[in-house]
N, C-alpha and C positions, 0 to 999 in steps of 0.2 A: 547146181552150184551157183550159177549167175542169179537165180531167183533168191537164194539164200543171201547173197551179197546185197541185192536190192532191198531186203528186209532189215538190214543192219542199220543202226543209228549212225549218224555222222561220226560220232566219237569212235564206234566200233569199226567203221570203215577205215578211219585213220590208223587205228591200232593194227588192224589186219594188214593194211598196206605196208606199214612200217615193219611189222614182224616178217612179212614176206621178204621185203628188201634186206632185213638183217639176216634171214635164213639163207638167202642167195649170196650175200657177202657180209660175213660177220664184222668186217672192218668198215662197213657202210657208215657214213656220217649222219645219215637221216636228215638231210636238209629239209627245211620247211617246204620249199617249192617242189622238190622231188617227191616227198611223201604225199603232198596235197594233189599232185598230178596223178600219182599211182592210185590214190583213193577216189579220184574223179570229183574233188572238191576244190573250193577256192582256198587260198592261203588264209584269208580272213576267217573262214570256217575252222581251219586247223588251229589258228591262233586263239579262237574263242575257246576251244577245248583245252589247248596246251599253249598258254601264253609264251612259254619259253621253250627253246630246243631241249634244254636240260630236263624239263618236266616230261617231254615226249620220250626222250631216251630213257629216263628213269622208269616210266611206266612200261615201256616195251621190254626193258631188261628184266623188270620184276615179273612180268607175265611169262617171259621165256624161262627164267629160273624156275618159276612155279610149275611149268610144264615138264622140264627135264630133270629137276631135282626135287625129290619128295622130302617133306619135313616129318612124315609119319614116323620114321625109325627113331627119331630122337625122343619121342613120347612113349616108346615102348619100355615101360619100367621093368618088365620081366627080364630085360637084357641088361647086363652091367653098363654103366655110364661110359666107360672107356670104349667098349665095343660099339655102342651107338654112335659116338662122336667119330670114331674111325670109319664106320660104315658111311656116315654122311659125307665125310671128306673124300672117301673113296668114290662116291658118286660123281664128285667134281672131276676127279682124275679119269674116271671112265669116259667122260665126254672128250677127253684129250686123245684117247686111243693109244695105240702103241705102234712102233715101227714107222712105216710109211705114213700112216694117218697122222701120227704125232709130228713127224717132220713136216708134213704139208701144213698142219696147223701152225707150227712154229715159224715157217716161212711167211705165212700170212700176217702173223703178229709182227714180225720184223719188217715186212714190206709196208704194213699199214701205220706202225707206230714208232719204229726205230729209224728206218732209212730216210723218210722225208724230214724236211725242217719241221720242228715242233710248232705248228701253227696253233692258234687258239681253238680251231675246230678239232684238230687231232687231239690236243690236250683235253678238251671236253669230252670227246668220244671215248678216250681211254679212261678218264676219271669216272665216267658213267658206268663202265664195266667194273672197275675197281670198287666203286661205291656199292654196287649191288651185290658183289661177291662178299664184301665185308659185312653188309647188312644181313645176308643169309647166315654167315657163320656166327655173327653176334646173336642172332635169334636162337641158334642151337645152344650157344653157351648160356644164354639167359634162361632157356628151358632147363638146362642142367643145374643152374643156380637155383631156380624155383624148386626143383626136385630135391635140393639139398646135397646134390652130388658134386657140386663145384663151389668152392668158397667164394664169398663176395669179393669183388675185385674189379679191375678195369677190363671189361669184356672187349672194349674196342682194341685195346693193346693186345690182348690175347688173340683176337681175331686176325689182327695184322701179322702176328707171329705165325699162326697156322696157315694163313694165305701164302706167306713167304715160303714155308715148307712145301706146301702143295705146288706153288709156282716152280720151285726147284725140282720137285719130283716130275712135274710136267715136262721140264726141259730134259731131265734124265731119260725120259721115255723116247725122246727124239734122237738121243745120242747112242752110239754103239755101247753095248753092256757086255761085261764078262760073265757076271753071275746072272741068276734068275732075277729079272727086274721086279717081279711081283712079290718075291720073298723079301728082298731088301727094302722094297717100297713099304710093305706091311710093317717091317721092323721099325723103319723111320717114322711112320705114322703113329705107331704105338709109343714110341719114344717122345715124339712131340706132344701127343695127347696126355701122356703121363705127367709130362712137365707142366702142362696147363692145369690139369686136374689137381696137381699137388701144390699149385701156386696159392700165395696168400695175398691179401690186399697190398698193392704197392703201385 
């Protein structure tokens, strides 16, 4: 393992350190100094590869999303478009978990982004997560547009809508539920996806 680390390029050492830090604490701000120290490199070396903190955060989040959320399903044209999009959105919710796991995740989000004063650093960290989530959903919508399954339109707006639905469902997973959460969640996802797939340019 240590030998593998030694064979990594400086850029990969930085990304590996930042991903480890994010994995240990998803609310981590990934400060330049902390990531450089974890990678065993100077801050100058980190700045050479990632001139801004935003570039580092965006690259780390892109890689994490690539690892945990597959885009393969959206390209399986043997499956109806609505099922493909619901499956992709469900992957995001699967990461949230249910019950205690969902509650713990929600506590972390509140502790990291809601409770403290909204400093520039907190604002940037949250926006990096939101930006990557939107980019991924926009990618799925663009794939469906290219397949002819989704009318041309504002995919950024559509992505924001779907992310809002997924965020709401994630919160519901942390709250007490009377009915089967998975059944009502599936119905909600299909309703949201049907709304998007039936949308026209606007």
